[in-house]
C-alpha positions as CSV (number, residue, x, y, z in Angstrom):
1,M,19.1,4.9,-12.1
2,D,22.3,6.6,-10.8
3,I,23.2,4.5,-7.7
4,F,24.9,7.5,-6.1
5,S,21.7,9.5,-6.2
6,L,20.4,7.1,-3.6
7,I,22.9,8.4,-1.0
8,P,22.5,12.2,-0.9
9,S,23.9,12.2,2.6
10,F,25.2,9.8,5.1
11,G,22.2,10.5,7.3
12,G,19.8,9.8,4.3
13,F,21.7,6.5,3.7
14,V,21.4,5.4,7.3
15,W,17.7,6.2,7.4
16,T,17.1,4.2,4.2
17,L,19.1,1.3,5.4
18,L,17.4,1.3,8.8
19,A,13.9,1.4,7.3
20,F,14.8,-1.4,4.9
21,V,16.2,-3.6,7.7
22,V,13.1,-3.0,9.9
23,A,10.7,-3.8,7.1
24,L,12.7,-6.9,6.0
25,S,13.2,-8.1,9.5
26,V,9.5,-7.9,10.3
27,I,8.5,-9.8,7.1
28,V,11.2,-12.4,7.6
29,A,10.4,-13.0,11.2
30,V,6.7,-13.5,10.4
31,H,7.6,-15.8,7.5
32,E,10.0,-18.0,9.5
33,Y,7.6,-18.0,12.5
34,G,5.0,-19.5,10.2
35,H,7.3,-22.3,9.4
36,Y,8.3,-22.8,13.0
37,I,4.9,-22.8,14.7
38,V,3.2,-25.1,12.2
39,A,6.1,-27.5,12.4
40,R,5.7,-27.5,16.1
41,W,2.0,-28.1,15.8
42,T,2.6,-31.0,13.4
43,G,5.3,-32.7,15.6
44,I,8.5,-31.4,13.9
45,D,11.3,-30.1,16.2
46,A,13.3,-27.0,15.3
47,D,17.0,-26.7,16.3
48,V,17.5,-23.0,15.4
49,F,15.3,-20.0,14.7
50,S,17.5,-17.2,13.2
51,I,16.8,-13.6,12.2
52,G,19.8,-12.8,10.0
53,F,22.8,-14.7,8.9
54,G,26.5,-14.8,9.9
55,P,28.0,-14.3,13.4
56,V,25.4,-14.6,16.2
57,L,24.9,-11.4,18.1
58,M,22.6,-12.8,20.8
59,S,20.8,-16.0,21.4
60,R,18.9,-18.1,24.0
61,T,17.7,-21.7,24.0
62,D,14.1,-22.4,25.1
63,R,12.8,-25.4,27.0
64,R,12.1,-27.2,23.8
65,G,15.7,-27.0,22.8
66,T,15.2,-24.5,20.0
67,K,18.0,-21.9,19.8
68,W,16.5,-18.4,19.1
69,Q,19.2,-16.0,17.7
70,V,19.8,-12.7,16.0
71,A,22.7,-12.7,13.6
72,A,24.9,-9.9,12.3
73,L,23.6,-9.8,8.7
74,P,19.9,-8.7,9.0
75,F,19.0,-9.6,5.4
76,G,16.9,-12.7,5.8
77,G,16.5,-15.5,8.3
78,F,15.9,-19.3,8.6
79,V,14.6,-22.1,10.7
80,K,16.9,-25.2,10.9
81,F,14.8,-28.2,11.7
82,K,15.9,-31.4,13.4
83,G,17.6,-33.5,10.7
84,D,18.6,-30.5,8.6
85,A,22.2,-30.2,7.5
86,N,22.0,-26.5,6.9
87,A,19.6,-23.5,6.7
88,A,18.4,-24.6,3.3
89,S,16.9,-27.8,4.9
90,A,19.2,-30.2,3.1
91,K,19.1,-33.6,4.7
92,D,21.7,-34.5,7.2
93,G,22.0,-38.3,6.4
94,A,24.7,-38.9,9.0
95,A,22.7,-37.4,11.9
96,M,19.5,-39.1,10.9
97,S,21.0,-42.6,10.5
98,G,21.2,-43.3,14.3
99,L,17.7,-42.0,15.1
100,S,14.9,-44.2,16.3
101,Q,11.5,-44.2,14.5
102,A,10.0,-41.9,17.1
103,E,13.0,-39.5,16.8
104,L,12.8,-39.6,13.0
105,R,9.2,-38.6,13.1
106,R,10.3,-35.4,14.8
107,T,12.6,-34.4,12.0
108,M,11.6,-32.5,8.9
109,H,12.7,-35.4,6.6
110,G,11.2,-38.2,8.7
111,A,7.8,-36.5,9.1
112,P,4.8,-37.5,6.9
113,V,4.2,-35.6,3.7
114,W,1.2,-33.7,5.0
115,A,3.2,-32.3,8.0
116,R,6.1,-31.2,5.8
117,S,3.8,-29.6,3.2
118,A,1.9,-27.7,5.9
119,T,5.2,-26.5,7.5
120,V,6.6,-25.3,4.1
121,A,3.3,-23.6,3.0
122,A,3.0,-21.8,6.4
123,G,5.8,-19.3,5.7
124,P,4.1,-17.7,2.6
125,A,0.7,-18.1,4.3
126,F,1.8,-16.1,7.3
127,N,3.2,-13.4,5.0
128,F,-0.3,-13.1,3.4
129,M,-1.9,-13.0,6.9
130,L,0.5,-10.2,7.9
131,S,-0.5,-8.2,4.8
132,I,-4.2,-8.7,5.4
133,L,-3.9,-7.6,9.1
134,L,-1.8,-4.5,8.2
135,F,-4.2,-3.5,5.4
136,A,-7.1,-4.1,7.8
137,G,-5.4,-2.0,10.5
138,F,-4.9,0.8,7.9
139,F,-8.6,0.9,7.1
140,L,-9.5,0.8,10.8
141,W,-7.1,3.7,11.4
142,Q,-7.8,5.9,8.4
143,G,-11.4,4.9,7.9
144,I,-13.1,4.5,4.5
145,A,-15.2,6.9,2.5
146,V,-19.0,6.8,3.1
147,D,-21.1,5.6,0.2
148,K,-22.7,9.0,-0.4
149,P,-20.7,12.1,-1.6
150,V,-20.5,13.9,1.8
151,V,-17.9,16.7,2.3
152,G,-15.3,16.0,5.0
153,E,-12.4,18.5,5.1
154,V,-12.4,21.2,2.4
155,Q,-9.1,21.7,0.5
156,A,-7.5,25.1,0.8
157,M,-6.8,26.7,-2.5
158,P,-5.2,30.0,-3.4
159,G,-7.6,32.8,-4.6
160,F,-10.8,30.9,-4.0
161,E,-12.8,30.1,-1.0
162,T,-15.4,27.4,-1.7
163,A,-18.8,27.7,-0.3
164,L,-18.8,24.0,0.5
165,Q,-18.6,23.1,4.2
166,P,-17.8,19.9,6.1
167,G,-20.9,17.8,6.4
168,D,-22.5,19.0,3.1
169,R,-24.2,16.2,1.3
170,I,-23.8,16.8,-2.5
171,L,-27.2,16.0,-4.1
172,A,-26.4,17.2,-7.6
173,V,-23.6,18.7,-9.7
174,D,-24.6,21.0,-12.6
175,G,-28.2,19.7,-12.3
176,Q,-27.2,16.0,-12.5
177,E,-28.1,13.9,-9.5
178,T,-25.3,12.3,-7.5
179,P,-26.9,9.6,-5.2
180,D,-23.5,7.9,-4.5
181,F,-19.8,8.4,-5.1
182,E,-19.8,6.2,-8.2
183,T,-22.3,8.4,-9.9
184,F,-20.6,11.5,-8.6
185,G,-17.4,10.4,-10.3
186,K,-19.2,9.7,-13.6
187,V,-20.9,13.1,-13.6
188,T,-17.8,15.1,-12.7
189,E,-15.7,13.3,-15.2
190,A,-17.3,15.1,-18.1
191,L,-17.2,18.6,-16.6
192,D,-15.3,21.5,-18.2
193,P,-12.5,22.4,-15.7
194,V,-12.7,26.1,-16.7
195,T,-16.4,26.7,-16.3
196,P,-17.7,27.3,-12.7
197,V,-19.6,24.3,-11.2
198,S,-23.0,24.5,-9.5
199,Y,-23.5,22.2,-6.5
200,R,-26.8,21.4,-4.9
201,V,-26.2,20.3,-1.3
202,Q,-28.1,19.4,1.7
203,R,-26.8,21.2,4.8
204,G,-28.7,20.2,7.9
205,D,-32.4,20.8,7.0
206,Q,-31.6,23.2,4.2
207,V,-31.1,22.4,0.5
208,L,-28.7,25.0,-1.1
209,T,-27.3,25.7,-4.5
210,L,-23.7,26.9,-4.4
211,D,-21.0,27.8,-6.9
212,G,-17.8,26.0,-6.4
213,P,-14.5,25.0,-8.0
214,F,-13.9,22.1,-10.4
215,P,-14.2,18.9,-8.3
216,F,-10.8,17.6,-9.3
217,P,-8.5,20.7,-9.2
218,P,-4.7,20.4,-9.6
219,V,-4.3,19.4,-5.9
220,V,-1.8,16.8,-4.8
221,D,-3.6,14.0,-2.9
222,S,-0.5,11.8,-2.4
223,V,3.1,11.5,-3.5
224,Q,4.5,8.1,-4.5
225,P,7.6,7.0,-2.5
226,A,11.0,7.3,-4.3
227,S,9.3,9.2,-7.2
228,A,10.5,12.4,-9.0
229,A,7.9,14.4,-7.1
230,M,9.1,13.2,-3.8
231,Q,12.7,13.9,-4.6
232,A,11.6,17.4,-5.6
233,G,10.0,17.9,-2.2
234,L,6.3,18.0,-3.2
235,A,3.8,16.9,-0.6
236,A,0.1,16.1,-0.2
237,G,-2.0,19.3,-0.2
238,D,0.2,21.2,-2.6
239,V,-1.7,23.0,-5.4
240,I,-0.2,23.1,-8.9
241,L,-0.7,26.6,-10.3
242,S,0.9,26.2,-13.7
243,V,2.8,23.7,-15.8
244,D,5.6,25.0,-18.1
245,G,4.2,28.5,-17.5
246,T,0.6,27.6,-18.5
247,P,-2.0,28.0,-15.7
248,V,-3.9,24.8,-14.9
249,T,-7.3,24.4,-13.3
250,A,-7.6,20.6,-13.2
251,F,-5.3,17.8,-12.3
252,A,-6.0,16.1,-15.6
253,Q,-4.3,19.0,-17.4
254,L,-1.1,18.3,-15.4
255,R,-1.4,14.6,-16.2
256,E,-1.7,15.4,-19.9
257,V,1.4,17.6,-20.0
258,V,3.5,15.1,-18.1
259,G,2.2,12.2,-20.3
260,N,3.1,14.0,-23.5
261,S,6.5,15.2,-22.2
262,G,8.5,12.3,-23.6
263,G,10.6,12.5,-20.5
264,A,11.6,16.1,-20.9
265,P,11.8,18.2,-17.7
266,V,8.5,19.7,-16.6
267,A,8.4,23.0,-14.7
268,L,5.8,23.4,-12.0
269,T,4.7,26.5,-10.0
270,V,3.4,25.3,-6.7
271,W,1.3,26.9,-3.9
272,R,1.7,25.6,-0.4
273,A,0.3,27.4,2.7
274,D,0.5,30.9,1.1
275,E,3.9,30.3,-0.3
276,V,4.6,30.0,-4.1
277,F,7.7,28.2,-5.4
278,D,9.0,26.6,-8.6
279,V,10.3,23.1,-9.1
280,S,11.5,21.1,-12.2
281,L,10.9,17.4,-12.5
282,E,11.9,14.8,-15.0
283,P,9.1,12.3,-15.7
284,R,9.9,8.6,-15.6
285,R,8.6,6.0,-18.0
286,M,6.6,3.4,-16.1
287,D,4.3,0.5,-16.9
288,I,1.0,1.1,-15.1
289,P,-1.6,-1.7,-14.5
290,L,-5.0,-1.1,-16.0
291,S,-8.2,-1.9,-14.1
292,E,-9.4,-4.1,-17.0
293,G,-6.2,-6.0,-17.1
294,G,-2.9,-5.5,-18.9
295,F,-0.5,-2.5,-18.6
296,E,-0.1,0.9,-20.2
297,T,3.2,2.7,-20.5
298,R,3.1,6.3,-19.3
299,W,5.4,9.1,-18.3
300,L,4.9,9.9,-14.6
301,I,6.2,12.1,-11.9
302,G,4.6,10.3,-9.0
303,L,1.7,12.5,-8.1
304,T,-2.0,11.5,-7.6
305,G,-4.8,14.0,-7.6
306,G,-7.8,14.3,-5.3
307,L,-11.1,16.0,-4.9
308,V,-11.5,19.6,-3.8
309,F,-12.7,18.1,-0.6
310,A,-11.8,15.1,1.4
311,P,-14.8,12.7,1.6
312,E,-16.4,12.0,4.9
313,T,-15.2,8.7,6.3
314,R,-16.5,6.0,8.6
315,T,-14.7,3.4,10.7
316,P,-15.4,-0.1,9.3
317,G,-16.2,-3.0,11.5
318,V,-13.4,-5.5,12.2
319,F,-14.7,-8.1,9.9
320,E,-15.3,-5.6,7.1
321,A,-11.7,-4.3,7.6
322,I,-10.3,-7.8,7.4
323,S,-12.4,-8.4,4.2
324,L,-11.0,-5.2,2.7
325,G,-7.5,-6.3,3.7
326,A,-7.9,-9.6,2.0
327,Q,-9.2,-7.9,-1.2
328,Q,-6.2,-5.6,-1.1
329,T,-3.8,-8.6,-0.6
330,W,-5.4,-10.6,-3.4
331,G,-5.2,-7.5,-5.7
332,A,-1.5,-7.3,-5.0
333,I,-1.0,-11.0,-5.9
334,T,-3.0,-10.8,-9.1
335,L,-1.0,-7.6,-10.1
336,T,2.3,-9.4,-9.4
337,V,1.2,-12.4,-11.5
338,S,0.1,-10.1,-14.3
339,G,3.4,-8.2,-14.2
340,L,5.5,-11.4,-14.3
341,V,3.5,-12.7,-17.3
342,H,3.8,-9.5,-19.2
343,M,7.6,-9.3,-18.5
344,I,8.1,-12.9,-19.6
345,T,6.1,-12.3,-22.9
346,G,8.0,-9.0,-23.5
347,A,4.9,-6.9,-23.2
348,I,6.5,-4.7,-20.6
349,S,10.1,-4.1,-19.7
350,T,12.0,-6.3,-17.3
351,C,13.0,-3.0,-15.6
352,N,9.8,-3.5,-13.6
353,L,11.7,-6.2,-11.6
354,S,13.0,-4.3,-8.6
355,G,16.1,-5.3,-6.6
356,P,17.4,-4.6,-3.1
357,I,18.5,-1.1,-3.9
358,T,15.2,0.1,-5.2
359,I,13.3,-1.7,-2.4
360,A,15.6,-0.2,0.2
361,E,15.1,3.3,-1.3
362,T,11.3,2.8,-1.4
363,S,11.3,1.6,2.2
364,G,13.2,4.7,3.3
365,A,10.9,7.0,1.3
366,A,7.8,5.3,2.7
367,A,9.0,5.7,6.2
368,T,9.7,9.4,5.5
369,L,6.1,9.8,4.5
370,G,4.9,8.6,7.9
371,L,4.0,5.4,9.8
372,A,0.8,4.7,7.8
373,S,2.8,4.8,4.5
374,F,5.5,2.6,6.0
375,L,3.1,0.0,7.2
376,W,1.3,0.0,3.9
377,F,4.7,-0.6,2.2
378,I,5.5,-3.5,4.6
379,A,2.1,-5.0,3.7
380,V,2.7,-4.8,0.0
381,L,6.3,-6.2,0.4
382,S,5.1,-9.0,2.6
383,T,2.6,-10.0,-0.1
384,A,5.4,-10.0,-2.7
385,V,7.7,-12.1,-0.5
386,G,4.9,-14.6,0.2
387,F,4.2,-14.9,-3.5
388,A,7.8,-15.1,-4.5
389,N,8.4,-18.0,-2.1
390,L,5.5,-20.0,-3.7
391,I,7.2,-19.9,-7.2
392,P,7.9,-23.6,-8.0
393,V,11.7,-23.2,-8.1
394,P,13.9,-25.6,-6.0
395,V,15.3,-23.9,-2.9
396,L,12.1,-21.8,-2.6
397,D,9.1,-23.0,-0.6
398,G,7.2,-23.6,-3.9
399,G,9.9,-26.0,-5.0
400,H,9.7,-28.0,-1.8
401,L,5.9,-28.2,-2.3
402,V,6.5,-29.6,-5.7
403,F,8.8,-32.3,-4.3
404,H,6.2,-33.1,-1.7
405,A,3.5,-33.4,-4.4
406,F,5.7,-35.7,-6.3
407,E,6.2,-37.9,-3.2
408,A,2.4,-37.9,-2.5
409,V,1.7,-39.1,-6.0
410,T,4.5,-41.6,-6.4
411,G,4.8,-42.8,-2.8
412,R,8.5,-42.0,-2.7
413,P,10.5,-38.7,-2.5
414,P,13.0,-37.7,-5.3
415,S,16.4,-39.3,-4.9
416,D,19.1,-37.5,-2.9
417,R,21.1,-37.1,-6.2
418,A,18.1,-35.6,-8.0
419,L,17.4,-33.3,-5.2
420,R,21.1,-32.1,-5.2
421,I,20.9,-31.4,-8.9
422,L,17.5,-29.7,-8.7
423,M,18.5,-27.6,-5.7
424,A,21.7,-26.4,-7.5
425,G,19.7,-25.5,-10.6
426,G,17.1,-23.7,-8.5
427,L,19.8,-21.8,-6.7
428,A,21.3,-20.8,-10.0
429,I,17.9,-19.5,-11.2
430,V,17.4,-17.5,-8.0
431,I,20.9,-16.0,-8.1
432,S,20.4,-15.1,-11.8
433,L,17.1,-13.3,-11.0
434,M,18.7,-11.4,-8.1
435,L,21.5,-10.3,-10.3
436,L,19.0,-9.1,-13.0
437,A,17.1,-7.2,-10.3
438,L,20.3,-5.6,-9.0
439,S,21.4,-4.6,-12.5
440,N,17.9,-3.1,-13.0
441,D,18.4,-1.0,-9.8
442,I,21.7,0.3,-11.2
443,F,21.1,0.7,-14.9
444,C,17.4,1.1,-15.6
445,P,16.2,4.7,-15.8
């Protein structure tokens, strides 16, 4: 990746930075508040709650004695508990030596193991809860497709006016019954994109047979943030007329040409609202997760295709939306675990580990696509942050939980000397991974 391509203009740089800071600040605030509120519930006092590091820009102290502050460097945050020597929760032995038993109980290091463990685990847990709520809100806002193939909005296409209308219930395609969307997908998968398609539909009290276009035409359903397609200015609703001068009638034809490109530029002729224009895109090699597990390496330009019509949607109930949000969050976690395992084993490239530059670029691109896309990005990133903090490396929440588990089993915590050595080693690991991720941002294609 050419680092300078991330800054096409000062205005673009500011927008990217602002989106990144907003996304990160929300995620960090929720993470740290999880630590803080559970500590309070379990009898541990907090001295400082900070969003950002460095010089303090503004602060106030509440009636519990906690100083709430916003610092100048908005790339993280921390809660400093009573008895902590610093933001990393290192033990302040000198400050704790003069405390009474009751006062020690209100410190992080003097509290029982269960209270400390609950406090530490609360940060990642709150990140997961944020993801679930954001995903649930997205489903409540956008709705979900009804079970049966019912036409919602019909896609505009050049040179063809489909006879399908909003509200049509598709009963069969080319004589094959389509009782639900799953069957509809299987039936339409095997269709010839060149041959006209016959639809049997129910429209009110009538059952009609209509000729229509191929169900999956070369229509852009969505554009991936920070992709070659987004940088080329493509948008949802665009229709791809030809690829490298060859007319296409199905999105699968575009996918095949891009997949076989080997990274060579692909020329597209695009229709958008009665305007036709040409763009050239360079596919990027990416490792894509498969539904059955594992990954597949493909050349991609960042477009997804859709139906010739938008399916009719319904608004789910609150509990259904939360359930869907939890499924989406769990899917993101399992995908992250699979990706890490495949990188460690060498099955996929370590270039899949993104650093702050790529994350910032993606946050800016997601914000450009609209509020829904930006909130979805925050939900995905919050899941990643929650999972990363659970990795059992000292200095991370997962490392602290391992120390607490050791104490629960042995009846004593690791020695201060052992903790210092382990924390130093953990910090070295985290810094090494951050440098690897940053180098990926700069040098990976």
